[in-house]
N, C-alpha and C positions, 0 to 999 in steps of 0.2 A: 504494500500500500504506500501511498504518499499522502502528505498533508500540507496545506499552505496557509499563509497568513498575510494580510495586507493592511496598510494603514495610510490614511491621508489626513494630515494635521496642519494646523496653522503654525505650530512650533516644530522643532526638530523631532523626527519620528523614530530615530535609530534605536533608542532604548526599548520602546514599545515593540518595534519590529523584531529585535533580537530575542526578547523573551517570549513574544507571541509565537514565533517560529519554534523556539525551543520546546514549547508545550506540545509540539507534535512529534517529539523524538521517539515515542513508542510506536509510531507508524512506519518509519523508514529505517533502513540499516546501511545504506550505501553512500548517498550523496546528500549534502546540505548546501543551500545557496541563498544568498541575499542580493537584492538589487535596490539601490536608492537613487532617486532623481533630485537634482538640485539645479541651480542656475548655470552650472558648468557642464551639465549632462548627466550621464549615468555612471554610477560606481557599482561594480559587481564583484563578488567573490564566490567561488564554488570550492568546496573541500570534500575530500574523501572522509567519511565518518565510519567506515567499516571497522576500524580499530581504535576509535577514539570518540568521545562524546562531542556532540554538536557545539556545546559551549566552549569546550577546550580548544576547538579548532578555529572558532570565530572571535573569541574575546580579544585577541591581539589585532584583529582587523577593525574593531569598532572605532578606533581613533581616526581611521581613514574614511569612515562613512559620515556623511552629513547631508541632510535633506529633509524635506517636509512630507515626502511620500515614498513608500517602498513596498516591495513584496518579497516573500521568501518561501522556501519549500524544503521539506525533508522527504527524500525519495528512496525507494528500494532499487531504482534502476538508473535512469538517465541523468546526465548533467542538466541542471536547471539552476536559475533562470537563464534563458537565452536572450541575447540582445539582437534585435532585428531592425534593419533599415529597410524602409519600403516607401511606396508612394503615399501611404497613409501617415507617414512620419516614423520616427524612431520609437521603439517601445521595447519593454522587457516582458517576458511571458513565462508563466509557470502553468502546469497542467496536472490534473489528478485523474486517473482512470486507465483504461486499456482500449486500444484501437484494434479490433479483431479483423477489420478489412484493410489494414495498413498496406498490405501487398498490392491490393487492387488500386488504392489511391496513389501509391507511389508509381505504379506503372502508368496510370493516367497522367501523372505529372511528367514522367519521362517522355511520353508521347507529345507533350507540349514543349519539350526541350528544357524543362525546368531541371534544377540540380539541387543537391543537398550537401551541406558541408559538415554537419554535426553527426558524428558516428559514435555508436556504443558497440564496441567490438566490430562485427561485420554488419551490424544493423543500423538503419537510419534512426536518428533520435526522433521519437514520436512527437515530441514537443515542437520540433522544427516542421514536421509534417502538418501539425495544427496551424502553425504560423503561415505556411504556404497556402492553406485554404483561406485563412483570413485575408491574406494579401491579394486574393483574386477579386475582392469586392471593393466598393467605393467608400465604405466606412467601416469602422471597427464593429459597430453593431451588426451591420449586414454580414461582415465576415464571421462573426461569432454565430450568427444564425445559420450560415452555411456549414460551419463546423458541426453544429447539432444535427443538421439535415443529412449530412453525408457520412458521418462517422457511425459505425456499428460498434457496439460495446458501450463505452461511456467516456465522457470527457468534460470535466469542470475546469474552468480557465480563469486566471487572473492576468490582466494586461496592465502594465504601468506605463502611462503615457503623459504627455505634457498637459492634457486636458483632465487628468484624473485617473482613477483605477477602474477599469472595466472588469466586472465579475459576471461570470455565466455559470449557472448550474447545469449539469448534464441533462440531456433531453428528458429522461424519465426520473430524474432526481435520485439516482442510486446512491450518490455520495452527498453529504450535507454541505451547504454553503450558508453561513449564518452571519448576519449583520449585527454590528455593535456600535455604540456611540458613547462619548463622554464630552465634556466641555471642550470645544475647539478641535475635535478629532472624530473621524469615522473609521471603523475597522471592518474587516471581513475575514472569516476564519472557517476552517474545516471543523475544528474542535472548539466548542463554546467554553471549555475549561480554561482557555487562554484569556478570557475576558476579566474575571473578577479581580485578580490580583494586580491587573494593569488599570483598574478603575473603569472598565467599560461595562455598560449595561446592554445585555442582549436585546435587540430590537425585534428581529424576526428571521425566520428561515426564508431564503429564496425558494420560489416554487420551481417545479421541474421545467427546465428549459428557459427560465427567466434570465434576463440580461439587465444589468444596472450599471450606471456610472456613479462612482463615489468620489466626492470632493470633501474638503474639510467642512463645508457648509451643509452637507446632506447627501441624499441618494436620489438619483433620477432613474425611473424605470424606462428602459429602452425597448424591451420586448416582454410582454406579459407572460405569466406562467402557463404551461400547458395543463390539460385536464387529467392526464394519466401520471400517476405517481407509482414508482416501484423502488422505494428506498430499501437498501440492503438490510435484511434482518440481522446479518452477522455483526452489524454495529453493536447491537445490544447483547449478543451472545459473547463476543470475544474482543474485537479490535477497537471498539469505542472506549474512550477513557471514562472511568467511573463517574467523575464529576461533570461530564458533558451531558447535554440534552439535545436530542434531535426531534424535530416535529413536536416539541413540547413534552417529550418523554425522556426522563432522566435514565441514564444507563444503570446506575447502581440500584435504583428502586426496581427497575425492570428485572434485574438479576435476582433480587430478593424474591420477587413474585414467581420467577421461574423455578427457583429452588423450592418454594412453598408448594407449587403445583407438582413437582417431582415427589415431594414427601406425601402428598395427599393420595397418590396412586401406589404408594409403597407399603409393604407389610414386613419387610425384613427387620430382624432384631440385631442391633449392633450396640457397641459400647460407646461410640463417639462418631462425630461427623467432622470431616475436614475438607478443605478445598485444595486442589492442585494449584500451587501458587503460579501466577498471581490471579489470573482471570477466573479460576474456579472458586475463589474465596467468597465472593458475594453470593454466588449460587448456594454455597454451603451454609452461609449465614441464614438464608431464607429457608433452606431445608431443615436445619437444626432448630430454628425457632418454631416452625410449623410442627415438627415431629416431637418437640419437647425433649430433645436429646442434647447432651453436652457437645459443644463445639471445641475441638482441640486442634493443635498445630503440630503434627508429628514431623513436618518438614519446615526448615527455615531456609529462605532463599538468600543466598549470599550474592549481594549486588555491588559491593564497593568497586570491584574490578570487572564485573561481567554484567552490567545492566543490559536490558533489551536493546538499547539504542545502538549497540555496535556488535551484534551477533555476527559471526563470520558467514560468508556466502557458501562455502563448501559444506555440503550436507553432512558428511561424516564428522567434520569438525564441529558443526552446529550441534550434533547429537552428543558429542563429547562434552561441549561446554554446557549444554542443557543439563546433562547428568551431574557435572561438577557443581553447578549452581545450587542444586537442591541438597541440603545437608540434613540427614535424618536425625531424629532424637529418639534413640532406642528405648529410653525410659517411658515414652508415650506410645510406643508401638508394641512392645513385647507382650505377648499373650492376649492381645486385644482383637476384637472384631471391629474393623474400621470400615466406614463408608466414606468414599471420596466423591465430591462433585468436580467435574471437569467441564471446561467450556465445550469441547468437542473431541472427537477421535478422528483424526485425519488419516495418517499412516498407521499410527499406533506403535511405532518403533521406540520413540522416547518414552511413551507411557509404559511399554512392556519393561523397559529398564527400571523405571520408577517402581513398578509393582514388585519386581524382583528384589529391589532394595528393601522394600517393606517386609517381604518374607525373610530376607537375610537378617533383618533386625528383629525377627521373632513374631511378626504379625500372625495371628491365629486365622483370621479371615480378611479378605480384601474385596469390598463391593464397590462398583463404579456406577455413577449416575451422570452421564453426559447431559448437558443443558440443552441440547438440540437433537433432532432426529439423526439417523445415520447419513453421513455425507455420501451421496451416490453419484453426483454429476459435477464435473469440474466447472468452476464459475467462468462464464464467457464474458463477464462484464467488468471485473475488478481484479487487480493484482494483489490479492491477499493470501494466496496459497502458492507455495513453491513446488507443488506437485508437477512434475513434468509429464506424467501420464495418468490417465484416469485409473489405471490399474495400481497406482500408488495408494489409492483410497482403500481403507481397511474393508469397507462394505463390498467393494468390487472384488477384492481378492477372495473374500469369504464366499461370495456367490459363484465365482469362477471355480473354487474348490468343490462346491456342491453340485454345480451344473456342467462344469467343463467349459463354460463361457460366461461372460458377464457383459453382453451388449445391452443397449438401452432397452430393447424389448424384454429381455430377461430380467433386468433390474426392476422394471415396473411391477413385476409380479411379486417382488420381495419387499415392498415398501408399505404394506398395509399392516399396521400393528394388530397383533392378535392372530394373524393368519399363520398357517403352518410354515409357509416359506419364510415369513419375517422372523418367526421364532428360531427357525433353523439357522438363518444368517446371523442373528444376534448371538446365539449359542456358539457358533463357530468362532466369531470374533472373541467372545469371552474365553473360550478354551485356549486360543492362541495367546491371549494376554495373561492366562492363569488366574482369572478372576473367579471369586466365589459366586457372584452374580453380576450380571450386566443388564441395566434397564435404561433405555434411552427416553428422552423427553418426546412427547407426541407433538406433531405439528400444530394441532388446534390449541394445545396448552402453551406452546411457545408464542403463537400469535396472541393468545390471551394475556400472556405475561408482558408482551410489548405494549399492547393496548391500542394499537392502531387498527383500522379496518383491514381485513385480509387483503382486499384488492389494492391497497396502497403499499403492500410489502412484497419485496422480491424474495421468494423462497426456492429459487431454481435449483440450488445445490442439493436440496433435500427432495423436492417433488418432481424436478425435471421439466417444469413448465412455469409460466408466469400468468397469474390471473389478471385479465384485463390489460395485458401489455402487448401491443402490436410489434414491439421490438424484440420480444423474447423468442428464441428458437423453441421448437417443439420437439421433444423426443418422440420416438415411435410408440412408446407406451408409458406415458407419464403416470406417476403415482397418484392415487386419489388423495384428497385432503383429509383423510382420516388420521 
């Protein structure tokens, strides 16, 4: 994932910009970038944050930044912000999302004899591709509308220009874009948690496809929001920050409700409830409170040198670091029946090591309660999973072992809770992980925990389809909403 922050102020904006972007460090692991505009033009710095924190890489640059408006980003992939010169004027650009039809758009550009200069490995930087689409129109607003019309996947954008900051939320609102204000300044952010300590008051979320121009004096709507919303449900399950709210729904409260609903459907007898740090913790609080069970902390997460913000890109090293970060407390594990809440089970490889650590420390039983249904379909809209193949998913592997294949048609038969196929898949996953019991959250309960209408939420990774979304691909046998 990536996250961005922008500010337009009557005074110097650099401190707000620096800390506002830093509040997105949990979203990205590879690149961080800032761009500021003043009377002398743009100042920009981009740093590799894969082995160091954002703050440590940028704090020495702050003395070189000065200006009243700026944008910044933390990203898992490409270098950003980019500085672009065009017939519309010079501007800086940052993007959040994924362009699934990038190859087609690039070939169309090549046929027009366009070229690209920003490369990430052998791939064209998708943010430059977005800039190319913008530059084909006669205004920034029209260019951003073209981006939303032509891009498949999702793309939210910030543009820093001499006329202010242009902000555009992706066509179906899959990622949040939130406006804030304080005396003499306006801001825009992915994470609303960036606002309180900087003195900003959240104003509202942009609607799907909405485009605005932000100046120190206020916000001008350039394109109204569309009618179809498909905000990503995984914001509340995992990658949203606990103190953030999207569409008026706080992440931490939603996770409490999710854990409570898990407990209501459960009858297992255990000695204590815990969360897999960090994202499973809030779900565990909700579960323990509803079940009237003690909440314990049998793992402590060691973060002084290994915080989330600079996890390595190599998967084998990531698994090693993830294992090293969780330090068990044997005195709270030995001889106990423990139930853990986890945000989700993707591959299950790190979780399997964690479970083995619990048994090695003397756990009597280990029960797992993921806060969402089995992940069955790779997300085609956002870069929040590093799975390179759909067969990386634990649910897919389990079905392949049971059926000899795990195509979309086959998966659709395995995703109805209570069916023989579903129970067989869950049991296979639990056996591989060496769990005493494994019970997933149901999709209706997850939707209920979030609290938004079902048709406004994207649940593609669990159900294989999007309700009311003309931009969602359809699998050959999508799972029912049971």
